[in-house]
C-alpha positions as protocol buffer text, in pm:
chain_id: "A"
residue {
  index: 1
  type: MET
  ca { x: 6127 y: 4041 z: 399 }
}
residue {
  index: 2
  type: ASP
  ca { x: 5795 y: 4202 z: 485 }
}
residue {
  index: 3
  type: ARG
  ca { x: 5678 y: 4081 z: 826 }
}
residue {
  index: 4
  type: LYS
  ca { x: 5341 y: 4111 z: 999 }
}
residue {
  index: 5
  type: THR
  ca { x: 5462 y: 4307 z: 1298 }
}
residue {
  index: 6
  type: GLN
  ca { x: 5286 y: 4260 z: 1632 }
}
residue {
  index: 7
  type: VAL
  ca { x: 5333 y: 4556 z: 1871 }
}
residue {
  index: 8
  type: ILE
  ca { x: 5305 y: 4443 z: 2233 }
}
residue {
  index: 9
  type: ALA
  ca { x: 5324 y: 4675 z: 2534 }
}
residue {
  index: 10
  type: VAL
  ca { x: 5416 y: 4517 z: 2868 }
}
residue {
  index: 11
  type: GLY
  ca { x: 5330 y: 4686 z: 3195 }
}
residue {
  index: 12
  type: ASN
  ca { x: 5173 y: 4723 z: 3536 }
}
residue {
  index: 13
  type: GLN
  ca { x: 5109 y: 5038 z: 3738 }
}
residue {
  index: 14
  type: LYS
  ca { x: 5345 y: 4906 z: 4006 }
}
residue {
  index: 15
  type: GLY
  ca { x: 5719 y: 4852 z: 3995 }
}
residue {
  index: 16
  type: GLY
  ca { x: 5910 y: 4541 z: 4096 }
}
residue {
  index: 17
  type: VAL
  ca { x: 5670 y: 4291 z: 3940 }
}
residue {
  index: 18
  type: GLY
  ca { x: 5898 y: 4128 z: 3683 }
}
residue {
  index: 19
  type: LYS
  ca { x: 5776 y: 4341 z: 3392 }
}
residue {
  index: 20
  type: THR
  ca { x: 6116 y: 4394 z: 3230 }
}
residue {
  index: 21
  type: THR
  ca { x: 6232 y: 4040 z: 3309 }
}
residue {
  index: 22
  type: ASN
  ca { x: 5922 y: 3907 z: 3134 }
}
residue {
  index: 23
  type: THR
  ca { x: 5972 y: 4138 z: 2835 }
}
residue {
  index: 24
  type: VAL
  ca { x: 6336 y: 4042 z: 2785 }
}
residue {
  index: 25
  type: ASN
  ca { x: 6298 y: 3667 z: 2832 }
}
residue {
  index: 26
  type: LEU
  ca { x: 5974 y: 3637 z: 2637 }
}
residue {
  index: 27
  type: ALA
  ca { x: 6137 y: 3817 z: 2346 }
}
residue {
  index: 28
  type: ALA
  ca { x: 6444 y: 3593 z: 2379 }
}
residue {
  index: 29
  type: ALA
  ca { x: 6226 y: 3281 z: 2375 }
}
residue {
  index: 30
  type: LEU
  ca { x: 6049 y: 3404 z: 2061 }
}
residue {
  index: 31
  type: ALA
  ca { x: 6387 y: 3486 z: 1907 }
}
residue {
  index: 32
  type: GLU
  ca { x: 6488 y: 3125 z: 1963 }
}
residue {
  index: 33
  type: LEU
  ca { x: 6191 y: 3027 z: 1747 }
}
residue {
  index: 34
  type: GLY
  ca { x: 6335 y: 3240 z: 1470 }
}
residue {
  index: 35
  type: ARG
  ca { x: 6123 y: 3549 z: 1531 }
}
residue {
  index: 36
  type: LYS
  ca { x: 6289 y: 3884 z: 1481 }
}
residue {
  index: 37
  type: CYS
  ca { x: 6220 y: 4095 z: 1791 }
}
residue {
  index: 38
  type: LEU
  ca { x: 6277 y: 4457 z: 1889 }
}
residue {
  index: 39
  type: ILE
  ca { x: 6265 y: 4562 z: 2255 }
}
residue {
  index: 40
  type: TRP
  ca { x: 6195 y: 4933 z: 2296 }
}
residue {
  index: 41
  type: ASP
  ca { x: 6288 y: 5055 z: 2644 }
}
residue {
  index: 42
  type: LEU
  ca { x: 6047 y: 5335 z: 2738 }
}
residue {
  index: 43
  type: ASP
  ca { x: 6129 y: 5345 z: 3109 }
}
residue {
  index: 44
  type: MET
  ca { x: 6343 y: 5626 z: 3250 }
}
residue {
  index: 45
  type: ASN
  ca { x: 6488 y: 5365 z: 3487 }
}
residue {
  index: 46
  type: HIS
  ca { x: 6614 y: 5183 z: 3174 }
}
residue {
  index: 47
  type: GLY
  ca { x: 6564 y: 4831 z: 3310 }
}
residue {
  index: 48
  type: ALA
  ca { x: 6566 y: 4653 z: 2974 }
}
residue {
  index: 49
  type: THR
  ca { x: 6879 y: 4843 z: 2870 }
}
residue {
  index: 50
  type: ARG
  ca { x: 7062 y: 4742 z: 3187 }
}
residue {
  index: 51
  type: HIS
  ca { x: 6932 y: 4386 z: 3160 }
}
residue {
  index: 52
  type: PHE
  ca { x: 7148 y: 4343 z: 2851 }
}
residue {
  index: 53
  type: GLY
  ca { x: 7448 y: 4500 z: 3022 }
}
residue {
  index: 54
  type: VAL
  ca { x: 7424 y: 4811 z: 2802 }
}
residue {
  index: 55
  type: SER
  ca { x: 7543 y: 5134 z: 2961 }
}
residue {
  index: 56
  type: PRO
  ca { x: 7246 y: 5375 z: 2949 }
}
residue {
  index: 57
  type: GLU
  ca { x: 7471 y: 5668 z: 2857 }
}
residue {
  index: 58
  type: ALA
  ca { x: 7664 y: 5487 z: 2584 }
}
residue {
  index: 59
  type: PHE
  ca { x: 7410 y: 5513 z: 2304 }
}
residue {
  index: 60
  type: LEU
  ca { x: 7132 y: 5733 z: 2172 }
}
residue {
  index: 61
  type: GLY
  ca { x: 6785 y: 5589 z: 2218 }
}
residue {
  index: 62
  type: SER
  ca { x: 6424 y: 5649 z: 2319 }
}
residue {
  index: 63
  type: PHE
  ca { x: 6459 y: 6015 z: 2417 }
}
residue {
  index: 64
  type: GLU
  ca { x: 6609 y: 6112 z: 2083 }
}
residue {
  index: 65
  type: VAL
  ca { x: 6345 y: 5921 z: 1884 }
}
residue {
  index: 66
  type: LEU
  ca { x: 6048 y: 6055 z: 2081 }
}
residue {
  index: 67
  type: THR
  ca { x: 6171 y: 6414 z: 2047 }
}
residue {
  index: 68
  type: GLY
  ca { x: 6229 y: 6368 z: 1674 }
}
residue {
  index: 69
  type: ALA
  ca { x: 6605 y: 6421 z: 1693 }
}
residue {
  index: 70
  type: GLU
  ca { x: 6676 y: 6072 z: 1555 }
}
residue {
  index: 71
  type: GLU
  ca { x: 6501 y: 5817 z: 1338 }
}
residue {
  index: 72
  type: PRO
  ca { x: 6432 y: 5486 z: 1516 }
}
residue {
  index: 73
  type: ALA
  ca { x: 6648 y: 5296 z: 1268 }
}
residue {
  index: 74
  type: GLY
  ca { x: 6942 y: 5518 z: 1363 }
}
residue {
  index: 75
  type: VAL
  ca { x: 6942 y: 5421 z: 1733 }
}
residue {
  index: 76
  type: ILE
  ca { x: 6856 y: 5050 z: 1719 }
}
residue {
  index: 77
  type: LEU
  ca { x: 7127 y: 4834 z: 1873 }
}
residue {
  index: 78
  type: THR
  ca { x: 7205 y: 4502 z: 1709 }
}
residue {
  index: 79
  type: ALA
  ca { x: 7448 y: 4231 z: 1811 }
}
residue {
  index: 80
  type: ASP
  ca { x: 7716 y: 4397 z: 1595 }
}
residue {
  index: 81
  type: ASP
  ca { x: 7663 y: 4737 z: 1759 }
}
residue {
  index: 82
  type: ALA
  ca { x: 7664 y: 4589 z: 2109 }
}
residue {
  index: 83
  type: GLU
  ca { x: 8005 y: 4432 z: 2051 }
}
residue {
  index: 84
  type: GLU
  ca { x: 8151 y: 4782 z: 2072 }
}
residue {
  index: 85
  type: GLU
  ca { x: 8073 y: 4781 z: 2445 }
}
residue {
  index: 86
  type: GLU
  ca { x: 8268 y: 4530 z: 2651 }
}
residue {
  index: 87
  type: GLY
  ca { x: 8058 y: 4257 z: 2810 }
}
residue {
  index: 88
  type: VAL
  ca { x: 7746 y: 4322 z: 2602 }
}
residue {
  index: 89
  type: GLU
  ca { x: 7605 y: 4033 z: 2402 }
}
residue {
  index: 90
  type: LEU
  ca { x: 7263 y: 4069 z: 2241 }
}
residue {
  index: 91
  type: PRO
  ca { x: 7113 y: 3731 z: 2145 }
}
residue {
  index: 92
  type: PRO
  ca { x: 7043 y: 3646 z: 1780 }
}
residue {
  index: 93
  type: ASN
  ca { x: 6721 y: 3803 z: 1649 }
}
residue {
  index: 94
  type: ILE
  ca { x: 6705 y: 4055 z: 1936 }
}
residue {
  index: 95
  type: HIS
  ca { x: 6743 y: 4429 z: 1873 }
}
residue {
  index: 96
  type: LEU
  ca { x: 6715 y: 4705 z: 2133 }
}
residue {
  index: 97
  type: ILE
  ca { x: 6624 y: 5072 z: 2148 }
}
residue {
  index: 98
  type: PRO
  ca { x: 6789 y: 5174 z: 2477 }
}
residue {
  index: 99
  type: ALA
  ca { x: 6676 y: 5429 z: 2732 }
}
residue {
  index: 100
  type: ASN
  ca { x: 6835 y: 5650 z: 2996 }
}
residue {
  index: 101
  type: ARG
  ca { x: 6744 y: 5909 z: 3256 }
}
residue {
  index: 102
  type: LYS
  ca { x: 6689 y: 6177 z: 2992 }
}
residue {
  index: 103
  type: LEU
  ca { x: 6336 y: 6042 z: 2961 }
}
residue {
  index: 104
  type: GLU
  ca { x: 6262 y: 6224 z: 3289 }
}
residue {
  index: 105
  type: LYS
  ca { x: 6267 y: 6546 z: 3083 }
}
residue {
  index: 106
  type: ILE
  ca { x: 6065 y: 6421 z: 2787 }
}
residue {
  index: 107
  type: ASP
  ca { x: 5757 y: 6635 z: 2859 }
}
residue {
  index: 108
  type: GLN
  ca { x: 5960 y: 6954 z: 2885 }
}
residue {
  index: 109
  type: ALA
  ca { x: 6150 y: 6871 z: 2566 }
}
residue {
  index: 110
  type: LEU
  ca { x: 5830 y: 6800 z: 2370 }
}
residue {
  index: 111
  type: MET
  ca { x: 5655 y: 7114 z: 2490 }
}
residue {
  index: 112
  type: THR
  ca { x: 5959 y: 7326 z: 2406 }
}
residue {
  index: 113
  type: GLN
  ca { x: 5949 y: 7194 z: 2051 }
}
residue {
  index: 114
  type: ASN
  ca { x: 5578 y: 7239 z: 1992 }
}
residue {
  index: 115
  type: LYS
  ca { x: 5324 y: 7337 z: 2253 }
}
residue {
  index: 116
  type: PHE
  ca { x: 5045 y: 7197 z: 2038 }
}
residue {
  index: 117
  type: ILE
  ca { x: 5192 y: 6848 z: 2013 }
}
residue {
  index: 118
  type: VAL
  ca { x: 4973 y: 6558 z: 2127 }
}
residue {
  index: 119
  type: MET
  ca { x: 5235 y: 6395 z: 2346 }
}
residue {
  index: 120
  type: GLN
  ca { x: 5046 y: 6068 z: 2376 }
}
residue {
  index: 121
  type: ASP
  ca { x: 5091 y: 6016 z: 2001 }
}
residue {
  index: 122
  type: VAL
  ca { x: 5471 y: 6048 z: 1987 }
}
residue {
  index: 123
  type: LEU
  ca { x: 5521 y: 5672 z: 1938 }
}
residue {
  index: 124
  type: ILE
  ca { x: 5280 y: 5621 z: 1652 }
}
residue {
  index: 125
  type: LYS
  ca { x: 5487 y: 5755 z: 1362 }
}
residue {
  index: 126
  type: PRO
  ca { x: 5821 y: 5603 z: 1474 }
}
residue {
  index: 127
  type: LEU
  ca { x: 5650 y: 5265 z: 1509 }
}
residue {
  index: 128
  type: GLN
  ca { x: 5494 y: 5298 z: 1164 }
}
residue {
  index: 129
  type: ARG
  ca { x: 5846 y: 5330 z: 1020 }
}
residue {
  index: 130
  type: LEU
  ca { x: 5944 y: 5000 z: 1183 }
}
residue {
  index: 131
  type: MET
  ca { x: 5641 y: 4797 z: 1076 }
}
residue {
  index: 132
  type: GLY
  ca { x: 5727 y: 4508 z: 849 }
}
residue {
  index: 133
  type: GLN
  ca { x: 6084 y: 4484 z: 979 }
}
residue {
  index: 134
  type: TYR
  ca { x: 6010 y: 4277 z: 1290 }
}
residue {
  index: 135
  type: ASP
  ca { x: 5779 y: 3996 z: 1391 }
}
residue {
  index: 136
  type: TYR
  ca { x: 5743 y: 4149 z: 1738 }
}
residue {
  index: 137
  type: ILE
  ca { x: 5807 y: 4492 z: 1886 }
}
residue {
  index: 138
  type: PHE
  ca { x: 5792 y: 4492 z: 2267 }
}
residue {
  index: 139
  type: LEU
  ca { x: 5732 y: 4824 z: 2441 }
}
residue {
  index: 140
  type: ASP
  ca { x: 5875 y: 4800 z: 2793 }
}
residue {
  index: 141
  type: THR
  ca { x: 5688 y: 5066 z: 2990 }
}
residue {
  index: 142
  type: ALA
  ca { x: 5745 y: 5247 z: 3317 }
}
residue {
  index: 143
  type: PRO
  ca { x: 5535 y: 5155 z: 3624 }
}
residue {
  index: 144
  type: ASN
  ca { x: 5355 y: 5490 z: 3619 }
}
residue {
  index: 145
  type: ALA
  ca { x: 5167 y: 5709 z: 3373 }
}
residue {
  index: 146
  type: THR
  ca { x: 5462 y: 5887 z: 3212 }
}
residue {
  index: 147
  type: THR
  ca { x: 5421 y: 6024 z: 2860 }
}
residue {
  index: 148
  type: PRO
  ca { x: 5608 y: 5727 z: 2703 }
}
residue {
  index: 149
  type: THR
  ca { x: 5388 y: 5485 z: 2900 }
}
residue {
  index: 150
  type: VAL
  ca { x: 5064 y: 5652 z: 2790 }
}
residue {
  index: 151
  type: ALA
  ca { x: 5202 y: 5667 z: 2435 }
}
residue {
  index: 152
  type: ALA
  ca { x: 5258 y: 5291 z: 2447 }
}
residue {
  index: 153
  type: TYR
  ca { x: 4891 y: 5239 z: 2538 }
}
residue {
  index: 154
  type: LYS
  ca { x: 4794 y: 5457 z: 2242 }
}
residue {
  index: 155
  type: ALA
  ca { x: 5024 y: 5285 z: 1991 }
}
residue {
  index: 156
  type: ALA
  ca { x: 5026 y: 4914 z: 2081 }
}
residue {
  index: 157
  type: GLU
  ca { x: 4805 y: 4643 z: 1935 }
}
residue {
  index: 158
  type: TRP
  ca { x: 4839 y: 4414 z: 2234 }
}
residue {
  index: 159
  type: PHE
  ca { x: 4902 y: 4455 z: 2605 }
}
residue {
  index: 160
  type: ILE
  ca { x: 5057 y: 4202 z: 2841 }
}
residue {
  index: 161
  type: LEU
  ca { x: 5001 y: 4270 z: 3210 }
}
residue {
  index: 162
  type: SER
  ca { x: 5278 y: 4155 z: 3439 }
}
residue {
  index: 163
  type: ALA
  ca { x: 5239 y: 4078 z: 3808 }
}
residue {
  index: 164
  type: MET
  ca { x: 5371 y: 3876 z: 4098 }
}
residue {
  index: 165
  type: PRO
  ca { x: 5161 y: 3692 z: 4359 }
}
residue {
  index: 166
  type: ASP
  ca { x: 5141 y: 3998 z: 4580 }
}
residue {
  index: 167
  type: PRO
  ca { x: 4827 y: 4198 z: 4671 }
}
residue {
  index: 168
  type: PHE
  ca { x: 4983 y: 4532 z: 4574 }
}
residue {
  index: 169
  type: ALA
  ca { x: 5091 y: 4396 z: 4236 }
}
residue {
  index: 170
  type: ILE
  ca { x: 4736 y: 4280 z: 4172 }
}
residue {
  index: 171
  type: ALA
  ca { x: 4607 y: 4627 z: 4261 }
}
residue {
  index: 172
  type: GLY
  ca { x: 4849 y: 4762 z: 3999 }
}
residue {
  index: 173
  type: LEU
  ca { x: 4694 y: 4521 z: 3748 }
}
residue {
  index: 174
  type: ASN
  ca { x: 4353 y: 4671 z: 3813 }
}
residue {
  index: 175
  type: ASP
  ca { x: 4490 y: 5023 z: 3756 }
}
residue {
  index: 176
  type: ALA
  ca { x: 4661 y: 4915 z: 3434 }
}
residue {
  index: 177
  type: LEU
  ca { x: 4344 y: 4746 z: 3312 }
}
residue {
  index: 178
  type: THR
  ca { x: 4160 y: 5074 z: 3370 }
}
residue {
  index: 179
  type: ASP
  ca { x: 4424 y: 5249 z: 3157 }
}
residue {
  index: 180
  type: ILE
  ca { x: 4378 y: 4990 z: 2880 }
}
residue {
  index: 181
  type: HIS
  ca { x: 4004 y: 5059 z: 2876 }
}
residue {
  index: 182
  type: ALA
  ca { x: 4072 y: 5434 z: 2865 }
}
residue {
  index: 183
  type: ALA
  ca { x: 4307 y: 5390 z: 2569 }
}
residue {
  index: 184
  type: GLN
  ca { x: 4045 y: 5181 z: 2389 }
}
residue {
  index: 185
  type: GLN
  ca { x: 3789 y: 5460 z: 2433 }
}
residue {
  index: 186
  type: HIS
  ca { x: 4023 y: 5747 z: 2346 }
}
residue {
  index: 187
  type: GLY
  ca { x: 4217 y: 5677 z: 2030 }
}
residue {
  index: 188
  type: ASN
  ca { x: 4319 y: 5310 z: 2025 }
}
residue {
  index: 189
  type: ALA
  ca { x: 4009 y: 5099 z: 1984 }
}
residue {
  index: 190
  type: ASN
  ca { x: 4224 y: 4814 z: 1849 }
}
residue {
  index: 191
  type: LEU
  ca { x: 4421 y: 4766 z: 2172 }
}
residue {
  index: 192
  type: LYS
  ca { x: 4361 y: 4417 z: 2311 }
}
residue {
  index: 193
  type: LEU
  ca { x: 4463 y: 4253 z: 2637 }
}
residue {
  index: 194
  type: LEU
  ca { x: 4678 y: 3961 z: 2528 }
}
residue {
  index: 195
  type: GLY
  ca { x: 4713 y: 3815 z: 2875 }
}
residue {
  index: 196
  type: VAL
  ca { x: 4841 y: 3833 z: 3231 }
}
residue {
  index: 197
  type: VAL
  ca { x: 5180 y: 3686 z: 3320 }
}
residue {
  index: 198
  type: ILE
  ca { x: 5232 y: 3591 z: 3684 }
}
residue {
  index: 199
  type: SER
  ca { x: 5598 y: 3552 z: 3775 }
}
residue {
  index: 200
  type: GLY
  ca { x: 5789 y: 3494 z: 4097 }
}
residue {
  index: 201
  type: VAL
  ca { x: 5546 y: 3215 z: 4184 }
}
residue {
  index: 202
  type: ASP
  ca { x: 5612 y: 2981 z: 4474 }
}
residue {
  index: 203
  type: ASN
  ca { x: 5343 y: 2714 z: 4446 }
}
residue {
  index: 204
  type: ARG
  ca { x: 5410 y: 2598 z: 4801 }
}
residue {
  index: 205
  type: THR
  ca { x: 5247 y: 2911 z: 4947 }
}
residue {
  index: 206
  type: ARG
  ca { x: 4876 y: 2962 z: 5007 }
}
residue {
  index: 207
  type: LEU
  ca { x: 4904 y: 3328 z: 4900 }
}
residue {
  index: 208
  type: ALA
  ca { x: 5024 y: 3231 z: 4553 }
}
residue {
  index: 209
  type: ALA
  ca { x: 4736 y: 2986 z: 4507 }
}
residue {
  index: 210
  type: THR
  ca { x: 4482 y: 3242 z: 4630 }
}
residue {
  index: 211
  type: ILE
  ca { x: 4605 y: 3520 z: 4402 }
}
residue {
  index: 212
  type: LEU
  ca { x: 4636 y: 3295 z: 4097 }
}
residue {
  index: 213
  type: ASP
  ca { x: 4274 y: 3191 z: 4152 }
}
residue {
  index: 214
  type: TYR
  ca { x: 4170 y: 3557 z: 4192 }
}
residue {
  index: 215
  type: VAL
  ca { x: 4339 y: 3658 z: 3865 }
}
residue {
  index: 216
  type: ASP
  ca { x: 4174 y: 3363 z: 3687 }
}
residue {
  index: 217
  type: LYS
  ca { x: 3830 y: 3478 z: 3798 }
}
residue {
  index: 218
  type: THR
  ca { x: 3880 y: 3855 z: 3766 }
}
residue {
  index: 219
  type: PHE
  ca { x: 4071 y: 3900 z: 3442 }
}
residue {
  index: 220
  type: SER
  ca { x: 3850 y: 3740 z: 3180 }
}
residue {
  index: 221
  type: PRO
  ca { x: 3782 y: 3979 z: 2889 }
}
residue {
  index: 222
  type: ASP
  ca { x: 3502 y: 3764 z: 2744 }
}
residue {
  index: 223
  type: GLY
  ca { x: 3362 y: 3663 z: 3080 }
}
residue {
  index: 224
  type: LYS
  ca { x: 3450 y: 3301 z: 3009 }
}
residue {
  index: 225
  type: LYS
  ca { x: 3820 y: 3249 z: 2938 }
}
residue {
  index: 226
  type: SER
  ca { x: 4079 y: 3370 z: 3190 }
}
residue {
  index: 227
  type: ALA
  ca { x: 4329 y: 3623 z: 3062 }
}
residue {
  index: 228
  type: LYS
  ca { x: 4600 y: 3467 z: 3279 }
}
residue {
  index: 229
  type: PHE
  ca { x: 4853 y: 3272 z: 3078 }
}
residue {
  index: 230
  type: ASN
  ca { x: 4871 y: 2907 z: 3172 }
}
residue {
  index: 231
  type: SER
  ca { x: 5249 y: 2944 z: 3177 }
}
residue {
  index: 232
  type: THR
  ca { x: 5345 y: 3095 z: 3511 }
}
residue {
  index: 233
  type: ILE
  ca { x: 5705 y: 3181 z: 3597 }
}
residue {
  index: 234
  type: SER
  ca { x: 5851 y: 3028 z: 3913 }
}
residue {
  index: 235
  type: ARG
  ca { x: 6051 y: 3219 z: 4168 }
}
residue {
  index: 236
  type: SER
  ca { x: 6418 y: 3135 z: 4132 }
}
residue {
  index: 237
  type: THR
  ca { x: 6761 y: 3284 z: 4196 }
}
residue {
  index: 238
  type: VAL
  ca { x: 6847 y: 3209 z: 3834 }
}
residue {
  index: 239
  type: VAL
  ca { x: 6655 y: 3525 z: 3732 }
}
residue {
  index: 240
  type: PRO
  ca { x: 6861 y: 3785 z: 3925 }
}
residue {
  index: 241
  type: GLU
  ca { x: 7175 y: 3591 z: 3840 }
}
residue {
  index: 242
  type: SER
  ca { x: 7106 y: 3632 z: 3469 }
}
residue {
  index: 243
  type: GLN
  ca { x: 7035 y: 4003 z: 3518 }
}
residue {
  index: 244
  type: LYS
  ca { x: 7362 y: 4046 z: 3704 }
}
residue {
  index: 245
  type: VAL
  ca { x: 7566 y: 3917 z: 3411 }
}
residue {
  index: 246
  type: GLY
  ca { x: 7360 y: 4105 z: 3150 }
}
residue {
  index: 247
  type: ARG
  ca { x: 7219 y: 3798 z: 2978 }
}
residue {
  index: 248
  type: THR
  ca { x: 6881 y: 3645 z: 2904 }
}
residue {
  index: 249
  type: LEU
  ca { x: 6792 y: 3311 z: 3062 }
}
residue {
  index: 250
  type: MET
  ca { x: 6832 y: 3149 z: 2721 }
}
residue {
  index: 251
  type: GLN
  ca { x: 7197 y: 3257 z: 2729 }
}
residue {
  index: 252
  type: SER
  ca { x: 7284 y: 3205 z: 3095 }
}
residue {
  index: 253
  type: ALA
  ca { x: 7067 y: 2906 z: 3193 }
}
residue {
  index: 254
  type: PRO
  ca { x: 6932 y: 2741 z: 2877 }
}
residue {
  index: 255
  type: ALA
  ca { x: 6825 y: 2417 z: 3046 }
}
residue {
  index: 256
  type: HIS
  ca { x: 6670 y: 2565 z: 3363 }
}
residue {
  index: 257
  type: LYS
  ca { x: 6300 y: 2505 z: 3435 }
}
residue {
  index: 258
  type: VAL
  ca { x: 6229 y: 2882 z: 3442 }
}
residue {
  index: 259
  type: THR
  ca { x: 6383 y: 2914 z: 3096 }
}
residue {
  index: 260
  type: GLU
  ca { x: 6152 y: 2638 z: 2977 }
}
residue {
  index: 261
  type: GLN
  ca { x: 5859 y: 2824 z: 3131 }
}
residue {
  index: 262
  type: TYR
  ca { x: 5942 y: 3129 z: 2919 }
}
residue {
  index: 263
  type: ARG
  ca { x: 5962 y: 2905 z: 2612 }
}
residue {
  index: 264
  type: ALA
  ca { x: 5616 y: 2772 z: 2695 }
}
residue {
  index: 265
  type: LEU
  ca { x: 5493 y: 3129 z: 2745 }
}
residue {
  index: 266
  type: ALA
  ca { x: 5627 y: 3225 z: 2401 }
}
residue {
  index: 267
  type: ARG
  ca { x: 5433 y: 2942 z: 2238 }
}
residue {
  index: 268
  type: GLU
  ca { x: 5121 y: 3044 z: 2428 }
}
residue {
  index: 269
  type: VAL
  ca { x: 5157 y: 3408 z: 2317 }
}
residue {
  index: 270
  type: GLU
  ca { x: 5182 y: 3301 z: 1954 }
}
residue {
  index: 271
  type: ALA
  ca { x: 4882 y: 3073 z: 1990 }
}
residue {
  index: 272
  type: ARG
  ca { x: 4668 y: 3353 z: 2138 }
}
residue {
  index: 273
  type: ILE
  ca { x: 4764 y: 3596 z: 1862 }
}
residue {
  index: 274
  type: ALA
  ca { x: 4690 y: 3331 z: 1599 }
}
residue {
  index: 275
  type: GLU
  ca { x: 4352 y: 3264 z: 1758 }
}
residue {
  index: 276
  type: VAL
  ca { x: 4253 y: 3630 z: 1722 }
}
residue {
  index: 277
  type: THR
  ca { x: 4417 y: 3719 z: 1389 }
}
residue {
  index: 278
  type: GLY
  ca { x: 4384 y: 3388 z: 1205 }
}
residue {
  index: 279
  type: VAL
  ca { x: 4751 y: 3405 z: 1110 }
}
residue {
  index: 280
  type: LYS
  ca { x: 5035 y: 3213 z: 1269 }
}
residue {
  index: 281
  type: LEU
  ca { x: 5405 y: 3186 z: 1201 }
}
residue {
  index: 282
  type: VAL
  ca { x: 5558 y: 2857 z: 1099 }
}
residue {
  index: 283
  type: SER
  ca { x: 5925 y: 2797 z: 1178 }
}
residue {
  index: 284
  type: PRO
  ca { x: 6047 y: 2461 z: 1051 }
}
residue {
  index: 285
  type: ALA
  ca { x: 6402 y: 2527 z: 1171 }
}
residue {
  index: 286
  type: PRO
  ca { x: 6427 y: 2726 z: 1497 }
}
residue {
  index: 287
  type: VAL
  ca { x: 6745 y: 2909 z: 1586 }
}
residue {
  index: 288
  type: ALA
  ca { x: 6983 y: 2683 z: 1779 }
}
residue {
  index: 289
  type: LYS
  ca { x: 6964 y: 2697 z: 2156 }
}
residue {
  index: 290
  type: GLN
  ca { x: 7272 y: 2773 z: 2364 }
}
residue {
  index: 291
  type: GLY
  ca { x: 7518 y: 2487 z: 2323 }
}
residue {
  index: 292
  type: ASP
  ca { x: 7348 y: 2340 z: 2016 }
}
residue {
  index: 293
  type: GLU
  ca { x: 7495 y: 2340 z: 1670 }
}
residue {
  index: 294
  type: VAL
  ca { x: 7404 y: 2647 z: 1469 }
}
residue {
  index: 295
  type: ALA
  ca { x: 7082 y: 2599 z: 1275 }
}
residue {
  index: 296
  type: PRO
  ca { x: 6983 y: 2795 z: 965 }
}
residue {
  index: 297
  type: ALA
  ca { x: 6740 y: 3081 z: 1011 }
}
residue {
  index: 298
  type: PRO
  ca { x: 6380 y: 2965 z: 962 }
}
residue {
  index: 299
  type: SER
  ca { x: 6161 y: 3077 z: 681 }
}
residue {
  index: 300
  type: ARG
  ca { x: 5858 y: 3278 z: 777 }
}
residue {
  index: 301
  type: VAL
  ca { x: 5531 y: 3156 z: 633 }
}
residue {
  index: 302
  type: LYS
  ca { x: 5178 y: 3280 z: 685 }
}
residue {
  index: 303
  type: GLU
  ca { x: 4923 y: 3010 z: 752 }
}
residue {
  index: 304
  type: VAL
  ca { x: 4552 y: 3064 z: 793 }
}
residue {
  index: 305
  type: VAL
  ca { x: 4422 y: 2897 z: 1106 }
}
residue {
  index: 306
  type: ASN
  ca { x: 4114 y: 2690 z: 1040 }
}
residue {
  index: 307
  type: GLY
  ca { x: 3829 y: 2709 z: 1284 }
}
């Protein structure tokens, strides 16, 4: 099946803002809708890899692909592959390219191979070989301007900014937005800001309300519509609990309100992409949620959006 692959980078130039949690659970929510998703961990701290309970040293991954030692298809983990490692359970429709600390040495490795290589372009060809195989490819980036992070800016079609209601996290958003503009001017004119996800929100605090209002007013690409997603993610202990057991929220807490917020975010992401591209995905039979009877995989149909 030939799919219209959407490549989405997720980031912020500050750590600890829920970036990886948003990547993993957004992808899992889309997978529930029947979308086939690949998460590519590009962070040397391998947060997405650990989120699934995968040992960073157990498999080949990002380092080998970026240095050309392996084809991307050769390192992708599926549910069947993950079963080889005890305690690992990838959800249906979720694949993973893992990462480990070897990414710390990626610049040295690339320069050793070819001193004329344009390191910011190392993701473009591997991604081209994956196009048509997935509905969504999520690039989980590091919270700093490493080569894989800059490469994600150069290769992605969309960017999701992730933040928490914290002044330093918002400053990181501004830095990341500057990087998006730089990528648009230097090699990736098609990169678009898909939206800003605010997670860890406690609506009882004045700080949260103030920062949410600030993001609404500041991040508006067209000067009219806020880039902030309407679906915000509440602060809850259910999030670290799911990370601890190496599961997504759809697996560990399928009926929790935060899980429902990620499902709402997934629908909002699809609606925004459809609004820009004029194409949306129709899934008459979503994949069964945890505890439901197994449903057949949905067909994937292109539908032109009117208006």
